[in-house]
C-alpha positions, 0 to 999 in steps of 0.5 A: 403586318405593321410594326408596333411603332408604325401602328402607334403613329398611324393611330395617332394620325387617325384620331382626328379623322372622320369616316370617309366611307360608310357601308350602307344598307346593302353592305359591302358591295363592289361599289363600296370596295371601289370607293374604299380603294380610291380613298386609300389611294388618295389618302393612305389612312382612312376610317370606315364605318361598318354598321350592325350590332354583330361584332363577328360580322363586322370582324369578318367584313374587316378581314374581307376588306383588308384582303381584297384591297391589300390594306392593313387594319390599324385599329378597330373601335366599335363600328369604325375601322382604321385602314392603311395602305402605302401608296405605290412608289411612282418611278420617275 
């Protein structure tokens, strides 16, 4: 769980970002999961657009994505979610 100060900082950083992953007509597939995972690895903080008018369905997908990819939900506004996952420290 993110601390409130960290969450606020991430929200402000995410403000200018565009969604890097858009779920298509097939929804959340292994290929989409891999793309979100890669984007989190590369950027740490990303936006994902989840289509559909059903709010509960989007919330369920968000929870699944966060659990499967070990990501933190920073913010959810409409059909766009902001996800964060700290890059692992690389031992030298």
